[in-house]
N, CA, C, O and the ligand as a Tripos MOL2 file, in Angstrom:
@<TRIPOS>MOLECULE
protein
  225   223    57     0     0
PROTEIN
NO_CHARGES

@<TRIPOS>ATOM
      1 N         -25.4020   28.5570  -10.3940 N.3       1 MET1
      2 CA        -25.9180   27.8620  -11.5610 C.3       1 MET1
      3 C         -24.9680   28.0980  -12.7400 C.2       1 MET1
      4 O         -24.2660   29.1060  -12.8090 O.2       1 MET1
      5 N         -24.9730   27.1420  -13.6510 N.am      2 MET2
      6 CA        -24.1110   27.3120  -14.8200 C.3       2 MET2
      7 C         -24.7930   26.7300  -16.0510 C.2       2 MET2
      8 O         -25.7000   25.9020  -15.9510 O.2       2 MET2
      9 N         -24.3370   27.1810  -17.2110 N.am      3 CYS3
     10 CA        -24.8260   26.6550  -18.4710 C.3       3 CYS3
     11 C         -24.2540   25.2520  -18.6690 C.2       3 CYS3
     12 O         -23.0420   25.0690  -18.5520 O.2       3 CYS3
     13 N         -25.0880   24.2630  -18.9650 N.am      4 PRO4
     14 CA        -24.5960   22.8840  -19.0750 C.3       4 PRO4
     15 C         -23.7220   22.6540  -20.3000 C.2       4 PRO4
     16 O         -23.0420   21.6310  -20.3830 O.2       4 PRO4
     17 N         -23.7250   23.5780  -21.2490 N.am      5 HIS5
     18 CA        -22.9800   23.3500  -22.4940 C.3       5 HIS5
     19 C         -21.6080   24.0170  -22.4700 C.2       5 HIS5
     20 O         -20.6020   23.3710  -22.7620 O.2       5 HIS5
     21 N         -21.5600   25.2880  -22.1310 N.am      6 CYS6
     22 CA        -20.2580   25.9590  -22.1100 C.3       6 CYS6
     23 C         -19.7070   26.0440  -20.6930 C.2       6 CYS6
     24 O         -18.5720   26.4750  -20.4890 O.2       6 CYS6
     25 N         -20.5100   25.6320  -19.7090 N.am      7 GLU7
     26 CA        -20.0920   25.6100  -18.2970 C.3       7 GLU7
     27 C         -19.7390   27.0000  -17.7850 C.2       7 GLU7
     28 O         -18.9710   27.1600  -16.8360 O.2       7 GLU7
     29 N         -20.3220   28.0010  -18.4410 N.am      8 GLU8
     30 CA        -20.1460   29.3670  -17.9550 C.3       8 GLU8
     31 C         -21.1650   29.6280  -16.8570 C.2       8 GLU8
     32 O         -22.2710   29.0880  -16.8720 O.2       8 GLU8
     33 N         -20.7740   30.4610  -15.9120 N.am      9 GLU9
     34 CA        -21.6900   30.8270  -14.8490 C.3       9 GLU9
     35 C         -22.8810   31.5970  -15.4380 C.2       9 GLU9
     36 O         -22.7110   32.3590  -16.3910 O.2       9 GLU9
     37 N         -24.0670   31.4060  -14.8850 N.am     10 VAL10
     38 CA        -25.2360   32.1430  -15.3580 C.3      10 VAL10
     39 C         -25.8190   32.9370  -14.2000 C.2      10 VAL10
     40 O         -25.5540   32.6430  -13.0340 O.2      10 VAL10
     41 N         -26.6050   33.9320  -14.5290 N.am     11 HIS11
     42 CA        -27.3210   34.6410  -13.4910 C.3      11 HIS11
     43 C         -28.7890   34.7110  -13.8550 C.2      11 HIS11
     44 O         -29.1820   34.5470  -15.0100 O.2      11 HIS11
     45 N         -29.5920   34.9640  -12.8190 N.am     12 GLU12
     46 CA        -31.0330   34.9290  -13.0170 C.3      12 GLU12
     47 C         -31.4900   36.2810  -13.5350 C.2      12 GLU12
     48 O         -31.8970   37.1530  -12.7670 O.2      12 GLU12
     49 N         -31.4170   36.4380  -14.8480 N.am     13 ALA13
     50 CA        -31.8520   37.6680  -15.4980 C.3      13 ALA13
     51 C         -32.1730   37.3220  -16.9370 C.2      13 ALA13
     52 O         -31.5320   36.4570  -17.5340 O.2      13 ALA13
     53 N         -33.1610   37.9940  -17.4910 N.am     14 GLU14
     54 CA        -33.4850   37.7300  -18.8960 C.3      14 GLU14
     55 C         -32.3260   38.1410  -19.7800 C.2      14 GLU14
     56 O         -31.6660   39.1460  -19.5140 O.2      14 GLU14
     57 N         -32.0710   37.3710  -20.8340 N.am     15 PRO15
     58 CA        -31.0090   37.7640  -21.7670 C.3      15 PRO15
     59 C         -31.3140   39.1400  -22.3470 C.2      15 PRO15
     60 O         -32.4730   39.4730  -22.5930 O.2      15 PRO15
     61 N         -30.2870   39.9250  -22.5600 N.am     16 SER16
     62 CA        -30.4980   41.2340  -23.1640 C.3      16 SER16
     63 C         -30.6560   41.0660  -24.6680 C.2      16 SER16
     64 O         -29.9320   40.2890  -25.2910 O.2      16 SER16
     65 N         -31.5870   41.7840  -25.2400 N.am     17 GLY17
     66 CA        -31.7900   41.7100  -26.6710 C.3      17 GLY17
     67 C         -32.3970   40.4040  -27.1260 C.2      17 GLY17
     68 O         -32.1820   39.9800  -28.2610 O.2      17 GLY17
     69 N         -33.1510   39.7620  -26.2560 N.am     18 TRP18
     70 CA        -33.7860   38.4930  -26.6220 C.3      18 TRP18
     71 C         -34.8350   38.7450  -27.6870 C.2      18 TRP18
     72 O         -35.7760   39.5040  -27.4590 O.2      18 TRP18
     73 N         -34.6860   38.1140  -28.8550 N.am     19 ILE19
     74 CA        -35.5920   38.4410  -29.9550 C.3      19 ILE19
     75 C         -36.3740   37.2430  -30.4740 C.2      19 ILE19
     76 O         -37.1960   37.3830  -31.3790 O.2      19 ILE19
     77 N         -36.1230   36.0530  -29.9010 N.am     20 VAL20
     78 CA        -36.8380   34.8710  -30.3680 C.3      20 VAL20
     79 C         -38.3100   34.9940  -30.0070 C.2      20 VAL20
     80 O         -38.6530   35.0990  -28.8300 O.2      20 VAL20
     81 N         -39.1880   34.9810  -31.0140 N.am     21 PRO21
     82 CA        -40.5950   35.2740  -30.7590 C.3      21 PRO21
     83 C         -41.3710   34.1120  -30.1390 C.2      21 PRO21
     84 O         -42.4700   34.3040  -29.6200 O.2      21 PRO21
     85 N         -40.8020   32.9150  -30.1940 N.am     22 LEU22
     86 CA        -41.5400   31.7450  -29.7200 C.3      22 LEU22
     87 C         -41.2370   31.4580  -28.2570 C.2      22 LEU22
     88 O         -40.1110   31.6380  -27.7940 O.2      22 LEU22
     89 N         -42.2490   31.0160  -27.5480 N.am     23 GLY23
     90 CA        -42.0330   30.5620  -26.1820 C.3      23 GLY23
     91 C         -41.7940   31.6970  -25.2080 C.2      23 GLY23
     92 O         -41.9420   32.8740  -25.5360 O.2      23 GLY23
     93 N         -41.4270   31.3130  -24.0180 N.am     24 ASN24
     94 CA        -41.2040   32.2980  -22.9690 C.3      24 ASN24
     95 C         -39.7910   32.8400  -23.0390 C.2      24 ASN24
     96 O         -38.8640   32.1480  -23.4630 O.2      24 ASN24
     97 N         -39.6390   34.0720  -22.6240 N.am     25 THR25
     98 CA        -38.2970   34.6200  -22.5000 C.3      25 THR25
     99 C         -37.5720   33.8580  -21.3960 C.2      25 THR25
    100 O         -38.1030   33.6860  -20.2990 O.2      25 THR25
    101 N         -36.3600   33.4050  -21.6940 N.am     26 PRO26
    102 CA        -35.6370   32.6310  -20.6730 C.3      26 PRO26
    103 C         -35.3900   33.4600  -19.4210 C.2      26 PRO26
    104 O         -35.2230   34.6780  -19.4830 O.2      26 PRO26
    105 N         -35.3700   32.7830  -18.3040 N.am     27 ALA27
    106 CA        -35.1710   33.4800  -17.0290 C.3      27 ALA27
    107 C         -33.6990   33.6150  -16.6780 C.2      27 ALA27
    108 O         -33.3410   34.3200  -15.7350 O.2      27 ALA27
    109 N         -32.8410   32.9340  -17.4430 N.am     28 TYR28
    110 CA        -31.4130   32.9510  -17.1160 C.3      28 TYR28
    111 C         -30.6090   33.4060  -18.3200 C.2      28 TYR28
    112 O         -31.0370   33.2600  -19.4650 O.2      28 TYR28
    113 N         -29.4480   33.9520  -18.0470 N.am     29 SER29
    114 CA        -28.5490   34.3550  -19.1180 C.3      29 SER29
    115 C         -27.1060   34.1620  -18.6690 C.2      29 SER29
    116 O         -26.8130   34.0720  -17.4770 O.2      29 SER29
    117 N         -26.2060   34.1000  -19.6620 N.am     30 HIS30
    118 CA        -24.7800   34.1060  -19.3590 C.3      30 HIS30
    119 C         -24.4230   35.4240  -18.6810 C.2      30 HIS30
    120 O         -25.1990   36.3790  -18.7220 O.2      30 HIS30
    121 N         -23.2700   35.4720  -18.0680 N.am     31 LEU31
    122 CA        -22.8650   36.6940  -17.3740 C.3      31 LEU31
    123 C         -22.7090   37.8630  -18.3330 C.2      31 LEU31
    124 O         -22.8040   39.0170  -17.9140 O.2      31 LEU31
    125 N         -22.4690   37.5860  -19.6180 N.am     32 ASP32
    126 CA        -22.3420   38.6810  -20.5780 C.3      32 ASP32
    127 C         -23.6980   39.1020  -21.1500 C.2      32 ASP32
    128 O         -23.7610   39.9460  -22.0440 O.2      32 ASP32
    129 N         -24.7780   38.5160  -20.6380 N.am     33 GLY33
    130 CA        -26.1080   38.9540  -21.0400 C.3      33 GLY33
    131 C         -26.7170   38.1630  -22.1750 C.2      33 GLY33
    132 O         -27.8580   38.4180  -22.5610 O.2      33 GLY33
    133 N         -25.9730   37.1960  -22.7250 N.am     34 THR34
    134 CA        -26.5180   36.3880  -23.8030 C.3      34 THR34
    135 C         -27.2840   35.2030  -23.2220 C.2      34 THR34
    136 O         -27.0270   34.7660  -22.1000 O.2      34 THR34
    137 N         -28.2260   34.6960  -24.0060 N.am     35 GLY35
    138 CA        -28.9880   33.5400  -23.5680 C.3      35 GLY35
    139 C         -28.1060   32.3130  -23.4500 C.2      35 GLY35
    140 O         -27.0260   32.2420  -24.0360 O.2      35 GLY35
    141 N         -28.5850   31.3540  -22.6850 N.am     36 LEU36
    142 CA        -27.8080   30.1210  -22.5420 C.3      36 LEU36
    143 C         -27.6910   29.4200  -23.8840 C.2      36 LEU36
    144 O         -28.5070   29.6270  -24.7810 O.2      36 LEU36
    145 N         -26.6670   28.5880  -24.0090 N.am     37 CYS37
    146 CA        -26.4220   27.8950  -25.2620 C.3      37 CYS37
    147 C         -27.6580   27.0820  -25.6540 C.2      37 CYS37
    148 O         -28.2740   26.4410  -24.8030 O.2      37 CYS37
    149 N         -28.0180   27.1080  -26.9310 N.am     38 PRO38
    150 CA        -29.2090   26.3940  -27.3670 C.3      38 PRO38
    151 C         -28.9990   24.8980  -27.3650 C.2      38 PRO38
    152 O         -27.8850   24.4070  -27.5460 O.2      38 PRO38
    153 N         -30.0790   24.1880  -27.1600 N.am     39 GLU39
    154 CA        -30.0380   22.7400  -27.2860 C.3      39 GLU39
    155 C         -31.3030   22.2960  -27.9950 C.2      39 GLU39
    156 O         -32.3320   22.9700  -27.9280 O.2      39 GLU39
    157 N         -31.2250   21.1570  -28.6770 N.am     40 MET40
    158 CA        -32.3670   20.6600  -29.4180 C.3      40 MET40
    159 C         -33.3800   20.0410  -28.4570 C.2      40 MET40
    160 O         -33.0370   19.1830  -27.6440 O.2      40 MET40
    161 N         -34.6270   20.4860  -28.5620 N.am     41 THR41
    162 CA        -35.6930   19.8910  -27.7630 C.3      41 THR41
    163 C         -36.8160   19.4910  -28.7170 C.2      41 THR41
    164 O         -36.7040   19.6690  -29.9300 O.2      41 THR41
    165 N         -37.8850   18.9550  -28.1640 N.am     42 ALA42
    166 CA        -39.0370   18.5770  -28.9750 C.3      42 ALA42
    167 C         -39.6440   19.7880  -29.6760 C.2      42 ALA42
    168 O         -40.3470   19.6450  -30.6760 O.2      42 ALA42
    169 N         -39.3690   20.9840  -29.1460 N.am     43 GLU43
    170 CA        -39.9170   22.2120  -29.7200 C.3      43 GLU43
    171 C         -38.9000   22.9370  -30.5800 C.2      43 GLU43
    172 O         -39.1150   24.0880  -30.9590 O.2      43 GLU43
    173 N         -37.7940   22.2750  -30.8930 N.am     44 GLY44
    174 CA        -36.7420   22.9400  -31.6580 C.3      44 GLY44
    175 C         -35.6400   23.4170  -30.7300 C.2      44 GLY44
    176 O         -35.5710   23.0250  -29.5650 O.2      44 GLY44
    177 N         -34.7830   24.2690  -31.2680 N.am     45 TYR45
    178 CA        -33.6750   24.7690  -30.4510 C.3      45 TYR45
    179 C         -34.2000   25.7440  -29.4170 C.2      45 TYR45
    180 O         -34.8770   26.7220  -29.7360 O.2      45 TYR45
    181 N         -33.8730   25.4550  -28.1810 N.am     46 ARG46
    182 CA        -34.2710   26.3090  -27.0690 C.3      46 ARG46
    183 C         -33.0530   26.5230  -26.1770 C.2      46 ARG46
    184 O         -32.1570   25.6790  -26.1440 O.2      46 ARG46
    185 N         -33.0090   27.6320  -25.4590 N.am     47 PRO47
    186 CA        -31.8920   27.8330  -24.5370 C.3      47 PRO47
    187 C         -31.8690   26.7220  -23.4790 C.2      47 PRO47
    188 O         -32.9130   26.2870  -22.9950 O.2      47 PRO47
    189 N         -30.6910   26.2880  -23.1420 N.am     48 ALA48
    190 CA        -30.5500   25.2390  -22.1490 C.3      48 ALA48
    191 C         -31.0750   25.7010  -20.7940 C.2      48 ALA48
    192 O         -31.0930   26.8940  -20.4900 O.2      48 ALA48
    193 N         -31.4940   24.7460  -20.0000 N.am     49 GLN49
    194 CA        -31.8260   25.0510  -18.6190 C.3      49 GLN49
    195 C         -30.5340   25.0140  -17.8060 C.2      49 GLN49
    196 O         -29.7200   24.1050  -17.9730 O.2      49 GLN49
    197 N         -30.3450   25.9850  -16.9370 N.am     50 PRO50
    198 CA        -29.1140   25.9910  -16.1460 C.3      50 PRO50
    199 C         -29.0730   24.8030  -15.1890 C.2      50 PRO50
    200 O         -30.1040   24.2990  -14.7450 O.2      50 PRO50
    201 N         -27.8790   24.3840  -14.8940 N.am     51 VAL51
    202 CA        -27.6900   23.2870  -13.9410 C.3      51 VAL51
    203 C         -26.8740   23.8090  -12.7690 C.2      51 VAL51
    204 O         -26.2110   24.8420  -12.8650 O.2      51 VAL51
    205 N         -26.9330   23.0920  -11.6820 N.am     52 LEU52
    206 CA        -26.1660   23.4980  -10.5150 C.3      52 LEU52
    207 C         -24.6790   23.4370  -10.8270 C.2      52 LEU52
    208 O         -24.1830   22.4380  -11.3470 O.2      52 LEU52
    209 N         -23.9840   24.5010  -10.5080 N.am     53 ALA53
    210 CA        -22.5400   24.5270  -10.7250 C.3      53 ALA53
    211 C         -21.8730   23.5790   -9.7370 C.2      53 ALA53
    212 O         -22.2180   23.5290   -8.5560 O.2      53 ALA53
    213 N         -20.9260   22.8450  -10.2490 N.am     54 THR54
    214 CA        -20.1640   21.9570   -9.3730 C.3      54 THR54
    215 C         -18.8090   22.5950   -9.1180 C.2      54 THR54
    216 O         -17.9490   22.6390   -9.9970 O.2      54 THR54
    217 N         -18.6410   23.0730   -7.9340 N.am     55 SER55
    218 CA        -17.3570   23.6900   -7.5880 C.3      55 SER55
    219 C         -16.6130   22.7810   -6.6200 C.2      55 SER55
    220 O         -17.1470   22.3640   -5.5920 O.2      55 SER55
    221 N         -15.3980   22.4930   -6.9670 N.am     56 GLU56
    222 CA        -14.6160   21.6010   -6.1140 C.3      56 GLU56
    223 C         -13.3520   22.2970   -5.6340 C.2      56 GLU56
    224 O         -12.5610   21.7030   -4.9010 O.2      56 GLU56
    225 ZN        -23.5670   28.5030  -22.5300 Zn       57 ZN57
@<TRIPOS>BOND
     1     1     2 1
     2     2     3 1
     3     3     4 2
     4     3     5 am
     5     5     6 1
     6     6     7 1
     7     7     8 2
     8     7     9 am
     9     9    10 1
    10    10    11 1
    11    11    12 2
    12    11    13 am
    13    13    14 1
    14    14    15 1
    15    15    16 2
    16    15    17 am
    17    17    18 1
    18    18    19 1
    19    19    20 2
    20    19    21 am
    21    21    22 1
    22    22    23 1
    23    23    24 2
    24    23    25 am
    25    25    26 1
    26    26    27 1
    27    27    28 2
    28    27    29 am
    29    29    30 1
    30    30    31 1
    31    31    32 2
    32    31    33 am
    33    33    34 1
    34    34    35 1
    35    35    36 2
    36    35    37 am
    37    37    38 1
    38    38    39 1
    39    39    40 2
    40    39    41 am
    41    41    42 1
    42    42    43 1
    43    43    44 2
    44    43    45 am
    45    45    46 1
    46    46    47 1
    47    47    48 2
    48    47    49 am
    49    49    50 1
    50    50    51 1
    51    51    52 2
    52    51    53 am
    53    53    54 1
    54    54    55 1
    55    55    56 2
    56    55    57 am
    57    57    58 1
    58    58    59 1
    59    59    60 2
    60    59    61 am
    61    61    62 1
    62    62    63 1
    63    63    64 2
    64    63    65 am
    65    65    66 1
    66    66    67 1
    67    67    68 2
    68    67    69 am
    69    69    70 1
    70    70    71 1
    71    71    72 2
    72    71    73 am
    73    73    74 1
    74    74    75 1
    75    75    76 2
    76    75    77 am
    77    77    78 1
    78    78    79 1
    79    79    80 2
    80    79    81 am
    81    81    82 1
    82    82    83 1
    83    83    84 2
    84    83    85 am
    85    85    86 1
    86    86    87 1
    87    87    88 2
    88    87    89 am
    89    89    90 1
    90    90    91 1
    91    91    92 2
    92    91    93 am
    93    93    94 1
    94    94    95 1
    95    95    96 2
    96    95    97 am
    97    97    98 1
    98    98    99 1
    99    99   100 2
   100    99   101 am
   101   101   102 1
   102   102   103 1
   103   103   104 2
   104   103   105 am
   105   105   106 1
   106   106   107 1
   107   107   108 2
   108   107   109 am
   109   109   110 1
   110   110   111 1
   111   111   112 2
   112   111   113 am
   113   113   114 1
   114   114   115 1
   115   115   116 2
   116   115   117 am
   117   117   118 1
   118   118   119 1
   119   119   120 2
   120   119   121 am
   121   121   122 1
   122   122   123 1
   123   123   124 2
   124   123   125 am
   125   125   126 1
   126   126   127 1
   127   127   128 2
   128   127   129 am
   129   129   130 1
   130   130   131 1
   131   131   132 2
   132   131   133 am
   133   133   134 1
   134   134   135 1
   135   135   136 2
   136   135   137 am
   137   137   138 1
   138   138   139 1
   139   139   140 2
   140   139   141 am
   141   141   142 1
   142   142   143 1
   143   143   144 2
   144   143   145 am
   145   145   146 1
   146   146   147 1
   147   147   148 2
   148   147   149 am
   149   149   150 1
   150   150   151 1
   151   151   152 2
   152   151   153 am
   153   153   154 1
   154   154   155 1
   155   155   156 2
   156   155   157 am
   157   157   158 1
   158   158   159 1
   159   159   160 2
   160   159   161 am
   161   161   162 1
   162   162   163 1
   163   163   164 2
   164   163   165 am
   165   165   166 1
   166   166   167 1
   167   167   168 2
   168   167   169 am
   169   169   170 1
   170   170   171 1
   171   171   172 2
   172   171   173 am
   173   173   174 1
   174   174   175 1
   175   175   176 2
   176   175   177 am
   177   177   178 1
   178   178   179 1
   179   179   180 2
   180   179   181 am
   181   181   182 1
   182   182   183 1
   183   183   184 2
   184   183   185 am
   185   185   186 1
   186   186   187 1
   187   187   188 2
   188   187   189 am
   189   189   190 1
   190   190   191 1
   191   191   192 2
   192   191   193 am
   193   193   194 1
   194   194   195 1
   195   195   196 2
   196   195   197 am
   197   197   198 1
   198   198   199 1
   199   199   200 2
   200   199   201 am
   201   201   202 1
   202   202   203 1
   203   203   204 2
   204   203   205 am
   205   205   206 1
   206   206   207 1
   207   207   208 2
   208   207   209 am
   209   209   210 1
   210   210   211 1
   211   211   212 2
   212   211   213 am
   213   213   214 1
   214   214   215 1
   215   215   216 2
   216   215   217 am
   217   217   218 1
   218   218   219 1
   219   219   220 2
   220   219   221 am
   221   221   222 1
   222   222   223 1
   223   223   224 2
@<TRIPOS>SUBSTRUCTURE
     1 MET1         2 RESIDUE 1 A MET
     2 MET2         6 RESIDUE 1 A MET
     3 CYS3        10 RESIDUE 1 A CYS
     4 PRO4        14 RESIDUE 1 A PRO
     5 HIS5        18 RESIDUE 1 A HIS
     6 CYS6        22 RESIDUE 1 A CYS
     7 GLU7        26 RESIDUE 1 A GLU
     8 GLU8        30 RESIDUE 1 A GLU
     9 GLU9        34 RESIDUE 1 A GLU
    10 VAL10       38 RESIDUE 1 A VAL
    11 HIS11       42 RESIDUE 1 A HIS
    12 GLU12       46 RESIDUE 1 A GLU
    13 ALA13       50 RESIDUE 1 A ALA
    14 GLU14       54 RESIDUE 1 A GLU
    15 PRO15       58 RESIDUE 1 A PRO
    16 SER16       62 RESIDUE 1 A SER
    17 GLY17       66 RESIDUE 1 A GLY
    18 TRP18       70 RESIDUE 1 A TRP
    19 ILE19       74 RESIDUE 1 A ILE
    20 VAL20       78 RESIDUE 1 A VAL
    21 PRO21       82 RESIDUE 1 A PRO
    22 LEU22       86 RESIDUE 1 A LEU
    23 GLY23       90 RESIDUE 1 A GLY
    24 ASN24       94 RESIDUE 1 A ASN
    25 THR25       98 RESIDUE 1 A THR
    26 PRO26      102 RESIDUE 1 A PRO
    27 ALA27      106 RESIDUE 1 A ALA
    28 TYR28      110 RESIDUE 1 A TYR
    29 SER29      114 RESIDUE 1 A SER
    30 HIS30      118 RESIDUE 1 A HIS
    31 LEU31      122 RESIDUE 1 A LEU
    32 ASP32      126 RESIDUE 1 A ASP
    33 GLY33      130 RESIDUE 1 A GLY
    34 THR34      134 RESIDUE 1 A THR
    35 GLY35      138 RESIDUE 1 A GLY
    36 LEU36      142 RESIDUE 1 A LEU
    37 CYS37      146 RESIDUE 1 A CYS
    38 PRO38      150 RESIDUE 1 A PRO
    39 GLU39      154 RESIDUE 1 A GLU
    40 MET40      158 RESIDUE 1 A MET
    41 THR41      162 RESIDUE 1 A THR
    42 ALA42      166 RESIDUE 1 A ALA
    43 GLU43      170 RESIDUE 1 A GLU
    44 GLY44      174 RESIDUE 1 A GLY
    45 TYR45      178 RESIDUE 1 A TYR
    46 ARG46      182 RESIDUE 1 A ARG
    47 PRO47      186 RESIDUE 1 A PRO
    48 ALA48      190 RESIDUE 1 A ALA
    49 GLN49      194 RESIDUE 1 A GLN
    50 PRO50      198 RESIDUE 1 A PRO
    51 VAL51      202 RESIDUE 1 A VAL
    52 LEU52      206 RESIDUE 1 A LEU
    53 ALA53      210 RESIDUE 1 A ALA
    54 THR54      214 RESIDUE 1 A THR
    55 SER55      218 RESIDUE 1 A SER
    56 GLU56      222 RESIDUE 1 A GLU
    57 ZN57       225 GROUP 0 **** ****
């Protein structure tokens, strides 16, 4: 899986130091432990949902 915005690989782990009080803690994080890049949704900026990595 990868982040759709920066195309960095992600792993299935909560971001370290996640402090956003709204919504659920994201289930995925960048390999360096940060949350996925935010994107604008109907609920405001939320971490992106990971997409399948395309490796060629
Ligand atoms: Zn990203």
